[in-house]
C-alpha positions in Angstrom: -67.8 -19.3 26.7 -66.2 -15.8 26.2 -66.1 -15.0 29.9 -64.9 -18.5 30.9 -62.1 -18.3 28.4 -61.1 -14.9 29.5 -61.1 -15.9 33.2 -59.1 -19.0 32.6 -56.5 -17.1 30.6 -56.3 -14.4 33.3 -56.0 -17.1 36.0 -53.0 -18.6 34.1 -51.4 -15.1 33.7 -52.0 -14.4 37.4 -50.3 -17.7 38.3 -47.1 -16.6 36.5 -47.3 -13.0 37.6 -47.6 -14.2 41.2 -44.3 -16.1 41.0 -42.2 -15.6 44.2 -44.7 -13.0 45.6 -45.3 -15.1 48.7 -42.3 -13.4 50.5 -42.4 -10.3 52.6 -40.0 -7.4 51.7 -39.9 -8.8 48.2 -39.2 -5.4 46.7 -35.8 -5.3 48.6 -34.7 -8.9 47.8 -32.3 -9.3 44.9 -30.3 -12.1 43.1 -26.8 -11.3 42.1 -26.4 -11.5 38.3 -23.0 -11.9 36.6 -22.1 -10.1 33.3 -19.3 -11.8 31.5 -17.8 -10.3 28.3 -16.5 -12.5 25.6 -16.9 -13.3 21.9 -17.9 -9.7 21.2 -20.9 -9.8 23.5 -21.9 -10.1 27.1 -23.2 -13.3 28.7 -25.5 -12.9 31.7 -26.0 -15.7 34.3 -27.0 -15.9 38.0 -23.9 -17.9 39.1 -21.4 -16.1 41.3 -18.1 -16.9 43.1 -18.5 -18.5 46.5 -16.7 -15.5 48.2 -19.1 -12.9 46.7 -21.7 -13.1 49.6 -19.3 -12.2 52.3 -17.7 -9.5 50.3 -21.0 -7.9 49.4 -22.1 -8.0 53.1 -18.8 -6.3 54.2 -18.2 -3.9 51.3 -21.6 -2.7 50.1 -23.5 -0.1 52.3 -27.3 -0.7 52.7 -27.0 -4.5 52.6 -29.1 -6.2 55.4 -28.2 -9.8 54.6 -26.4 -11.8 51.9 -26.7 -15.6 51.5 -25.4 -18.3 49.1 -27.5 -21.1 47.8 -26.8 -24.1 45.6 -29.5 -26.6 44.3 -27.9 -28.6 41.5 -26.0 -31.1 43.7 -28.2 -30.7 46.9 -30.6 -33.5 46.1 -30.1 -36.9 47.7 -31.4 -40.0 49.4 -32.9 -39.3 52.8 -33.4 -42.2 55.2 -35.3 -42.5 58.5 -36.1 -45.8 60.2 -35.3 -47.8 57.1 -37.6 -45.6 55.0 -35.6 -44.0 52.1 -36.8 -41.4 49.5 -35.0 -39.4 46.9 -35.8 -35.7 47.4 -34.9 -32.3 46.0 -32.7 -30.2 48.3 -31.0 -26.9 48.7 -27.7 -25.9 50.2 -28.1 -22.4 51.9 -26.4 -20.1 54.3 -28.1 -19.5 57.6 -29.1 -16.0 56.5 -31.2 -17.5 53.7 -34.3 -17.8 56.0 -33.8 -14.2 57.2 -33.9 -13.0 53.6 -36.8 -15.2 52.5 -39.8 -15.2 54.8 -40.8 -18.9 54.6 -43.6 -19.8 57.0 -42.1 -21.9 59.8 -44.5 -24.3 61.3 -41.9 -25.4 63.8 -38.4 -24.0 64.6 -36.8 -20.6 64.5 -35.8 -19.2 61.0 -33.0 -17.2 62.6 -31.2 -20.3 64.0 -32.6 -23.2 61.9 -29.4 -23.5 59.8 -26.9 -22.4 62.5 -25.6 -25.9 63.2 -23.7 -27.7 60.3 -25.7 -30.9 60.8 -29.1 -29.3 60.8 -31.9 -29.8 58.2 -35.1 -27.8 57.6 -37.9 -29.9 55.9 -41.3 -29.1 54.3 -44.5 -30.2 55.8 -44.9 -32.7 53.0 -41.6 -34.3 53.8 -42.4 -34.3 57.5 -45.7 -36.1 56.7 -43.9 -38.7 54.6 -41.3 -39.6 57.2 -43.1 -38.9 60.5 -46.8 -38.9 59.9 -48.5 -37.0 62.7 -45.5 -37.2 65.1 -43.3 -34.2 66.0 -40.3 -34.2 63.6 -38.2 -31.7 65.6 -35.0 -33.2 66.9 -35.3 -36.4 64.8 -32.2 -37.5 62.8 -32.4 -38.0 59.1 -29.5 -39.6 57.2 -28.5 -38.1 53.8 -26.9 -40.4 51.2 -26.3 -43.1 53.9 -23.5 -41.1 55.5 -24.5 -37.7 56.8 -26.8 -37.5 59.9 -28.9 -34.4 60.0 -31.1 -33.2 62.9 -34.5 -31.6 62.0 -34.4 -28.0 63.3 -37.3 -26.6 61.4 -40.5 -27.4 59.4 -41.7 -24.9 56.8 -45.1 -24.8 55.1 -45.8 -26.3 51.7 -44.0 -24.5 48.9 -46.4 -23.1 46.3 -46.0 -24.4 42.8 -45.4 -20.8 41.4 -42.2 -20.3 43.3 -38.8 -20.4 41.5 -37.0 -22.5 44.1 -38.6 -25.9 44.6 -37.1 -28.2 47.3 -38.1 -30.7 50.0 -35.4 -29.7 52.4 -32.6 -27.2 53.1 -29.2 -28.0 54.7 -26.4 -25.6 55.6 -24.1 -24.4 52.8 -21.1 -25.8 54.6 -22.2 -29.2 53.7 -21.9 -28.3 50.0 -18.3 -27.3 50.7 -17.8 -30.7 52.5 -19.3 -32.5 49.5 -17.3 -30.5 47.0 -13.9 -29.6 48.6 -12.9 -27.6 45.5 -15.7 -25.0 46.2 -14.2 -23.8 49.5 -11.0 -22.4 47.8 -12.4 -21.9 44.3 -11.6 -18.2 44.3 -13.2 -15.3 42.3 -12.6 -16.9 38.9 -15.2 -19.7 39.5 -18.9 -19.2 39.3 -21.0 -22.0 40.8 -23.5 -20.7 43.4 -26.3 -18.2 43.6 -26.1 -15.2 45.9 -29.1 -13.4 47.3 -29.0 -9.9 48.9 -31.5 -8.0 51.0 -31.2 -4.2 50.9 -32.6 -1.8 53.5 -34.6 0.0 50.8 -34.9 0.5 47.1 -32.8 3.7 47.3 -29.7 1.6 48.1 -29.9 -0.2 44.7 -27.9 2.2 42.5 -25.1 2.7 45.0 -24.9 -1.1 45.5 -24.6 -1.8 41.8 -21.9 0.9 41.4 -19.8 -1.0 44.0 -20.7 -4.4 42.7 -19.7 -3.8 39.1 -15.9 -3.7 39.7 -15.9 -6.1 42.6 -14.7 -9.2 40.8 -11.9 -7.3 39.1 -10.9 -5.8 42.4 -10.5 -9.3 44.0 -9.2 -11.0 40.9 -7.0 -8.7 38.9 -7.8 -8.6 35.2 -11.1 -10.3 35.5 -13.7 -8.2 33.6 -16.8 -9.8 35.0 -19.3 -7.4 36.5 -21.9 -8.2 39.1 -25.3 -6.4 39.5 -28.4 -6.9 41.6 -31.6 -8.1 39.8 -35.0 -8.1 41.7 -36.2 -11.6 42.7 -39.7 -10.4 41.9 -38.7 -10.3 38.2 -36.6 -13.4 38.2 -39.3 -15.6 36.6 -40.8 -13.1 34.2 -37.8 -11.2 33.0 -35.3 -14.1 32.7 -34.0 -13.2 29.2 -30.8 -11.1 28.9 -29.2 -9.7 25.8 -25.7 -8.1 26.1 -26.0 -7.6 29.8 -29.5 -6.1 29.9 -32.9 -7.6 30.7 -35.0 -7.8 27.5 -38.1 -9.7 28.8 -38.8 -13.3 28.6 -41.9 -15.1 30.1 -43.5 -11.6 30.6 -43.8 -11.3 26.8 -45.9 -14.4 26.6 -48.1 -13.3 29.5 -48.8 -10.0 27.7 -49.8 -12.1 24.6 -52.3 -14.1 26.7 -53.7 -10.9 28.3 -54.4 -9.6 24.8 -55.9 -12.9 23.7 -58.2 -12.9 26.8 -59.3 -9.3 26.0 -59.9 -10.1 22.4 -62.0 -13.2 23.2 -64.1 -11.2 25.6 -64.6 -8.4 23.0 -65.6 -10.9 20.4 -68.2 -12.2 22.7 -69.4 -8.7 23.4 -69.6 -8.0 19.7 -71.6 -11.2 19.2 -74.1 -10.1 21.8 -74.5 -6.8 20.0 -75.0 -8.7 16.7 -77.5 -11.2 18.1 -79.4 -8.4 20.0 -79.8 -6.3 16.9 -80.7 -9.3 14.8 -83.7 -9.8 17.1 -84.6 -6.1 16.7 -87.9 -6.9 14.9 -89.1 -8.9 17.8 -88.5 -5.9 20.2 -89.6 -3.2 17.7 -93.3 -3.2 18.7 -92.4 -3.3 22.4 -90.3 -0.1 21.9 -93.0 1.5 19.9 -95.7 0.8 22.5 -93.5 2.0 25.4 -92.7 5.2 23.6 -96.3 5.8 22.7 -97.4 5.5 26.3 -94.7 8.0 27.5 -91.4 6.2 28.0 -88.5 8.4 27.1 -85.3 7.1 25.3 -83.2 7.3 28.5 -85.5 4.9 30.4 -85.4 2.5 27.4 -81.6 2.6 27.2 -81.4 1.8 30.9 -83.9 -1.1 30.4 -81.8 -2.7 27.7 -78.5 -2.1 29.5 -80.0 -3.6 32.7 -81.1 -6.7 30.7 -77.6 -6.9 29.3 -76.1 -6.7 32.8 -78.4 -9.4 34.1 -77.4 -11.7 31.3 -73.8 -10.8 31.8 -73.9 -11.7 35.5 -75.9 -14.9 34.8 -73.3 -15.8 32.2 -70.5 -15.1 34.7 -72.0 -17.5 37.1 -72.1 -20.2 34.5 -68.6 -19.2 33.4 -67.3 -19.8 37.0 -68.8 -23.3 36.9 -67.2 -24.0 33.5 -63.9 -22.6 35.0 -64.0 -24.9 38.0 -64.7 -27.9 35.7 -61.9 -27.0 33.3 -59.1 -26.2 35.8 -58.1 -29.9 36.5 -58.0 -30.6 32.7 -55.9 -27.4 32.2 -53.5 -28.4 35.0 -53.0 -31.8 33.5 -52.5 -30.4 30.1 -49.8 -27.9 31.1 -48.5 -29.7 34.2 -49.1 -26.7 36.4 -51.2 -26.2 39.6 -53.8 -23.5 39.0 -56.5 -23.1 41.6 -59.4 -20.7 42.0 -58.7 -18.5 45.0 -62.2 -18.4 46.3 -61.2 -16.8 49.6 -59.4 -13.9 47.8 -61.6 -10.8 47.7 -59.5 -9.4 44.9 -60.4 -12.3 42.6 -64.1 -11.7 43.2 -63.7 -7.9 42.6 -62.0 -8.7 39.3 -64.7 -11.2 38.3 -67.5 -8.7 39.3 -65.7 -6.0 37.3 -65.4 -8.2 34.2 -69.1 -9.1 34.4 -70.2 -5.4 34.8 -67.9 -4.1 32.1 -69.0 -6.9 29.8 -72.7 -6.1 30.4 -72.2 -2.4 29.8 -70.0 -2.8 26.7 -72.2 -5.5 25.1 -75.5 -3.8 26.0 -74.7 -0.2 25.1 -74.8 -0.5 21.3 -78.1 -2.5 21.2 -79.6 -0.2 23.8 -78.9 3.0 21.8 -79.9 1.2 18.5 -83.2 -0.3 19.8 -84.2 2.9 21.6 -83.9 4.9 18.4 -86.9 3.4 16.7 -89.7 5.8 15.8 -93.0 4.6 17.3 -95.2 5.6 14.4 -93.1 3.7 11.8 -92.7 0.8 14.2 -96.4 0.4 14.8 -97.1 0.7 11.1 -94.6 -2.1 10.5 -92.1 0.1 8.6 -89.4 0.7 11.2 -85.8 1.6 10.6 -83.1 2.0 13.1 -79.9 4.1 12.7 -78.7 4.3 9.1 -75.2 3.4 10.2 -76.2 0.2 12.0 -75.3 -2.2 9.2 -71.9 -0.7 8.3 -70.9 -0.8 12.0 -72.0 -4.4 12.3 -70.1 -5.3 9.2 -67.0 -3.5 10.5 -67.2 -5.5 13.7 -67.5 -8.8 11.8 -64.5 -7.8 9.7 -62.5 -7.2 12.8 -63.6 -10.5 14.3 -62.5 -12.5 11.3 -59.3 -10.6 10.9 -58.5 -11.8 14.4 -59.5 -15.3 13.4 -57.2 -15.3 10.4 -54.3 -14.2 12.6 -55.0 -16.9 15.1 -55.1 -19.6 12.5 -51.9 -18.3 10.9 -50.1 -18.0 14.3 -51.1 -21.6 15.2 -49.8 -23.0 11.9 -46.6 -21.0 12.2 -45.9 -22.0 15.9 -46.4 -25.7 15.2 -44.2 -25.6 12.0 -41.5 -23.8 14.0 -41.5 -26.4 16.7 -41.5 -29.3 14.2 -38.7 -27.6 12.2 -36.3 -27.4 15.1 -37.3 -30.9 16.3 -36.5 -32.4 12.9 -33.5 -30.2 12.3 -31.4 -32.8 14.1 -29.7 -32.5 17.5 -26.4 -34.0 16.3 -26.6 -37.3 18.3 -28.9 -40.3 18.4 -31.3 -39.7 21.3 -33.4 -42.8 20.6 -32.7 -45.9 22.8 -30.4 -43.8 24.9 -30.9 -43.6 28.7 -29.1 -42.0 31.5 -28.5 -43.1 35.1 -27.3 -40.6 37.7 -24.1 -41.5 39.5 -25.1 -41.8 43.2 -24.2 -44.0 46.1 -21.7 -46.8 45.3 -22.0 -46.0 41.5 -19.2 -43.4 41.8 -16.8 -46.3 42.2 -18.8 -49.1 40.5 -19.9 -47.5 37.2 -17.6 -49.9 35.3 -19.1 -52.9 37.2 -22.6 -51.8 36.2 -21.6 -51.3 32.5 -19.9 -54.6 32.3 -22.8 -56.4 33.9 -25.3 -54.9 31.6 -23.2 -55.7 28.5 -22.8 -59.3 29.7 -26.6 -59.6 30.1 -27.3 -58.0 26.7 -29.3 -55.0 28.0 -26.9 -52.5 26.4 -24.5 -52.3 23.5 -22.4 -49.3 24.6 -22.0 -47.1 27.6 -19.9 -44.2 28.9 -19.7 -41.8 31.8 -20.1 -38.1 31.4 -19.7 -35.0 33.6 -23.3 -33.7 33.0 -26.4 -35.0 31.3 -26.1 -35.0 27.5 -29.3 -32.8 27.4 -27.9 -30.1 29.8 -25.2 -27.4 29.6 -23.8 -25.3 32.4 -20.1 -26.0 32.7 -18.0 -23.8 30.6 -14.5 -22.2 30.5 -12.7 -19.2 29.1 -9.3 -20.8 29.8 -8.6 -22.4 26.5 -5.5 -21.0 24.6 -4.1 -22.2 21.3 -1.3 -21.3 18.8 -2.0 -18.0 17.1 -4.7 -16.9 19.5 -5.4 -13.1 19.8 -4.3 -12.2 23.3 -7.3 -10.0 23.7 -9.8 -12.6 22.4 -12.0 -14.5 24.9 -13.9 -17.6 23.6 -16.3 -19.4 25.9 -16.1 -23.2 25.6 -18.7 -25.6 26.9 -17.2 -28.4 28.9 -18.4 -31.9 28.7 -16.0 -34.5 30.0 -16.6 -38.1 29.1 -15.2 -41.6 29.5 -14.4 -44.4 27.0 -16.8 -45.2 24.1 -18.4 -41.7 24.3 -18.8 -41.4 20.5 -20.5 -44.8 19.9 -22.7 -44.6 23.0 -24.1 -41.1 22.4 -24.2 -41.5 18.6 -22.0 -38.4 17.9 -20.2 -38.5 14.6 -16.4 -38.4 14.8 -15.1 -36.1 12.0 -11.4 -36.6 12.5 -9.0 -38.5 14.8 -10.1 -40.8 17.6 -11.9 -40.9 20.9 -10.5 -41.8 24.3 -9.2 -45.3 24.8 -7.6 -47.3 27.6 -4.8 -48.2 25.2 -3.4 -44.6 25.5 -2.1 -43.7 29.0 -2.1 -40.0 27.9 -5.9 -40.1 27.7 -6.4 -41.3 31.3 -3.7 -38.9 32.5 -5.8 -35.9 31.2 -3.3 -34.9 28.6 -5.6 -35.2 25.6 -8.9 -33.6 24.6 -11.6 -33.8 21.9 -13.1 -30.6 20.4 -16.3 -30.1 18.4 -16.4 -28.5 15.0 -17.5 -25.1 16.4 -14.4 -25.1 18.7 -12.1 -25.9 15.8 -13.7 -23.1 13.7 -13.2 -20.6 16.6 -9.5 -21.5 16.9 -9.1 -21.4 13.1 -7.1 -24.7 13.1 -6.7 -26.3 9.7 -5.1 -29.5 10.9 -6.3 -29.8 14.5 -5.3 -33.5 15.2 -2.0 -33.5 17.1 -2.1 -29.8 17.8 -1.1 -28.9 21.3 -3.3 -26.3 23.1 -3.4 -25.1 26.7 -6.3 -25.7 29.1 -4.8 -25.2 32.5 -1.9 -27.4 31.3 -0.8 -28.4 27.8 -3.2 -30.9 26.2 -3.2 -32.5 22.7 -6.2 -32.6 20.4 -6.9 -36.3 19.5 -10.4 -36.0 18.0 -12.9 -33.7 16.4 -16.6 -34.5 16.6 -19.6 -32.9 14.9 -21.6 -30.2 16.7 -24.5 -31.4 18.8 -27.2 -29.6 20.8 -27.0 -29.6 24.6 -28.5 -26.2 25.5 -31.2 -24.4 23.6 -32.0 -26.0 20.2 -32.8 -22.5 18.9 -29.3 -21.2 19.4 -26.0 -21.9 17.6 -23.9 -24.7 19.1 -21.1 -23.1 21.0 -17.4 -24.4 21.0 -17.1 -27.5 23.2 -14.1 -29.2 24.8 -14.0 -32.8 26.2 -11.4 -34.4 28.4 -11.3 -37.9 29.9 -13.6 -37.8 33.0 -11.7 -40.0 35.4 -13.7 -40.5 38.6 -15.8 -37.3 38.4 -18.8 -38.7 36.5 -22.3 -37.3 37.2 -24.2 -39.5 34.7 -23.8 -42.9 33.1 -25.1 -43.0 29.5 -26.4 -46.3 28.2 -27.2 -47.4 24.7 -30.0 -49.9 24.8 -29.7 -53.1 22.9 -32.1 -52.9 19.8 -32.3 -56.7 19.6 -34.4 -56.7 22.8 -37.5 -54.8 23.7 -37.1 -51.5 25.6 -39.1 -53.0 28.5 -36.8 -56.0 28.8 -33.7 -53.7 28.7 -35.1 -51.4 31.4 -36.1 -54.3 33.6 -32.5 -55.6 33.4 -31.1 -52.2 34.2 -33.4 -51.9 37.2 -32.3 -55.4 38.5 -28.6 -54.6 38.1 -28.9 -51.2 39.8 -30.7 -52.8 42.8 -28.0 -55.4 43.0 -25.0 -53.0 42.7 -26.4 -50.0 44.4 -29.1 -51.4 46.7 -29.4 -48.3 49.0 -30.7 -46.1 46.1 -34.0 -46.5 44.3 -33.2 -46.9 40.5 -33.5 -43.8 38.4 -33.5 -44.1 34.6 -34.0 -41.1 32.4 -34.9 -41.4 28.7 -32.8 -38.9 26.7 -35.5 -38.3 24.0 -38.0 -37.3 26.7 -35.5 -35.0 28.4 -34.7 -33.4 25.0 -38.4 -32.9 24.3 -38.7 -30.7 27.4 -36.6 -28.1 25.6 -39.7 -27.3 23.5 -42.0 -27.0 26.5 -42.4 -23.3 26.3 -43.3 -23.3 22.6 -45.6 -26.3 23.1 -47.5 -24.4 25.8 -47.8 -21.4 23.5 -49.0 -23.6 20.7 -51.5 -25.5 22.9 -53.0 -22.3 24.4 -53.1 -20.6 21.0 -54.8 -23.6 19.6 -57.4 -24.0 22.4 -58.3 -20.4 22.9 -57.8 -19.5 19.2 -60.4 -22.2 18.4 -62.8 -20.8 21.0 -62.3 -17.3 19.6 -63.1 -18.6 16.1 -66.2 -20.5 17.3 -67.4 -17.3 19.0 -66.7 -15.3 15.9 -68.8 -17.8 13.9 -71.7 -17.1 16.3 -71.3 -13.4 15.4 -71.4 -14.1 11.7 -74.4 -16.4 12.3 -76.1 -13.4 14.0 -75.4 -11.1 11.2 -76.7 -13.7 8.7 -79.9 -14.0 10.7 -80.2 -10.2 10.7 -79.7 -9.9 7.0 -82.2 -12.7 6.2 -84.7 -11.0 8.5 -84.2 -7.6 6.7 -84.6 -9.2 3.3 -87.5 -11.5 4.0 -89.9 -9.8 1.5 -87.1 -9.5 -1.2 -86.5 -13.2 -0.9 -90.2 -13.9 -1.2 -90.5 -11.8 -4.3 -87.4 -13.4 -5.9 -88.8 -16.9 -5.2 -92.2 -16.0 -6.8 -90.3 -14.7 -9.8 -88.4 -18.1 -10.1 -85.2 -17.8 -8.1 -83.9 -21.2 -6.9 -82.7 -22.1 -3.4 -79.1 -22.1 -4.7 -79.5 -18.6 -6.3 -80.9 -17.2 -3.1 -78.3 -18.9 -0.8 -75.5 -17.6 -3.0 -77.1 -14.1 -3.0 -77.2 -14.0 0.8 -73.7 -15.6 1.3 -72.0 -13.3 -1.2 -72.1 -10.2 1.1 -70.6 -12.1 4.0 -67.8 -13.6 1.9 -66.9 -10.1 0.9 -66.6 -9.2 4.6 -64.4 -12.2 5.2 -62.2 -11.2 2.2 -61.8 -7.7 3.7 -60.8 -9.4 6.9 -58.2 -11.5 5.1 -56.8 -8.4 3.3 -56.4 -6.6 6.7 -55.1 -9.6 8.7 -52.4 -11.0 6.3 -50.0 -8.0 6.4 -50.5 -7.7 10.2 -49.9 -11.5 10.6 -46.7 -11.3 8.5 -45.3 -8.4 10.5 -46.1 -9.9 14.0 -45.0 -13.5 13.2 -41.8 -12.2 11.4 -40.9 -10.4 14.7 -41.7 -13.6 16.7 -39.5 -15.8 14.5 -36.6 -13.4 14.7 -36.1 -14.4 18.3 -34.8 -17.8 17.2 -31.4 -18.4 15.6 -33.0 -21.2 13.6 -36.4 -20.6 12.2 -38.8 -21.4 9.3 -39.3 -19.0 6.4 -42.7 -17.3 6.6 -44.1 -18.9 3.4 -47.0 -17.5 1.5 -48.9 -20.8 1.6 -49.3 -20.4 5.4 -51.3 -17.2 4.8 -53.2 -18.9 1.9 -54.1 -21.9 4.1 -55.3 -19.7 7.0 -57.4 -17.7 4.5 -58.9 -20.8 2.9 -59.7 -22.2 6.4 -61.4 -19.0 7.4 -63.4 -18.8 4.2 -64.5 -22.4 4.7 -65.6 -21.7 8.3 -67.5 -18.6 7.1 -69.3 -20.4 4.3 -70.4 -23.3 6.6 -71.6 -20.7 9.2 -73.6 -18.6 6.7 -74.9 -21.4 4.6 -77.2 -22.7 7.3 -79.0 -19.4 7.7 -79.0 -18.6 4.0 -80.5 -22.0 3.0 -83.1 -21.7 5.8 -84.2 -18.2 4.5 -84.2 -19.5 0.9 -86.5 -22.5 1.8 -89.0 -20.3 3.7 -92.5 -20.1 2.2 -92.8 -16.8 0.3 -96.6 -16.6 1.0 -95.9 -15.9 4.7 -93.6 -13.0 3.9 -95.7 -11.4 1.3 -99.3 -11.8 2.6 -99.1 -8.7 4.8 -98.9 -6.5 1.7 
């Protein structure tokens, strides 16, 4: 169990540590990050101006290639011979495949994206459309209007790669789809830029030139660009004030420590159980010593036995691992696999087995080989005087770890539940979203009116981005009395009519957009959230004229609601009438009908109004729940492997109880003869172990408080670290210990005293 748990955790860590490591020259590939100062701090993101790639290639020495990529709007409907599928895509410059060494099954990576109407597809997509036929030169239509010729087929993309897509098309098609992007200038950040350097020595010089590049091309802009290794993109994704401060890597280190601790607990238990059986091996040691065996040969005998058991255990652990991986993948929605053809994996497993055997076997070997043959053969053997204290110390450490794991599990689940119940500021239940695609960009009103007429929905609106996502923002909001040096970043969420009633946001003051007011549809009015009003220090915001590109008037103030991370404060937000630029249609389902009936009707209407596209309906409550995925994974893994660690710890306590009962056999016999009851004897034997558990609690509580306090500080909103969490964890640990020890104690107390005393 210990080795299997350790291997599974290490496999999970290896999966994340191996992100994006499939590429050659990875050490010289970088993503351009953008530091943007404002609100007294620095915001870091990987979006850059569209012109940055060309400027970097021309102005920065040591750059081999630079390429742009955009994935958010690249997905679409692909059609071939009347077969249509929605697939994830990527817009990229031709140099993209020169920077990233994708394995081309067919085609040339250097020229695959050279033509504007080319498309590179994965082997999975090729199989879907063409079966076993050669896809090269075939024409696939995107979104029923853009013909694309297959110019390359790349191998299946591993699950642990940051950029997941089914096809890649030239970046010029993004500019054709979004005409504003071609002339957006240096003040607009909307694509990612990747750079390949000649060597690592070029990095510092490149960053020195990149830092002032935006200000050089856009006078007065204080944004600073810098290169960040793609190899760290997944693990070190968290930035604070412009500097990388960790991220997923912190969680990986936690799981590495957990794997090590579980393995050490298993080793300690082997020591405990081996020494608990010492009486059975005592005469063997005595006889071997009497006929000439020295202590060194005995030590190697016991260590060899331990190594054999360790390797046998590892074989069983590998079988357990193979059986558990599918369940683990389903639980965490990942794709772990055992790399059986990788020599490195077998070297690690062999090393773990050998170290486990040596560590777990060393203490029993030195202890058992220390027996004196004369005393052993006379039945009065004693090992090292320090054996019991060391064993007790090991059990204290085991249960201190158990207390911490129980405390951490309770704390993690309370934190997730706290944020989930804190309220997101809108009603996510019975709210669904339909992406605007195909004919829906001009027929969204037709769909809404049709669904209202058929009773499937009560309200609907169009929005510029999903209600559960953020990403669009602006620094360009000015208001009366604003400090000229102040920069306040506003989230942007543009919406149509009936936004407040559809989403369930509470309107604090004023009104929402209405067709009765021509100024609304002309883009001359805005709504602001409470955080925005607070940032502008406006006492009477309704009717106030502010500037956002052009003068606009505030007509409504709505309560703050969560779009981005639920663990951070809601930023200022501004909303303008969306016009014809909707990305999503939000629909409030009719509570008078069942959800199934409503969804069936939406599907029918979508097929009738937008027949070329398979219907896509996203439930907002499910999308919102994904925001807690990271903490849920942490909670699940802590729960599963923490439970295993506690079970293994109980085996150690069980071993110590067996050892103590064995050592006190004659004492128990004498006490029974003198009238001690089973309850008296069970209490006597259990008392010592409960004292050990109490010591473990005393050690674990302050450590748990310190570590969990640091973990909670990462979140803007978090639970208080209440005393009852520690108390509950302590009570659970004590209960587990009592149950574990009681079996052995009662068994010893029920033993016949005649058997233990007759040898005297």
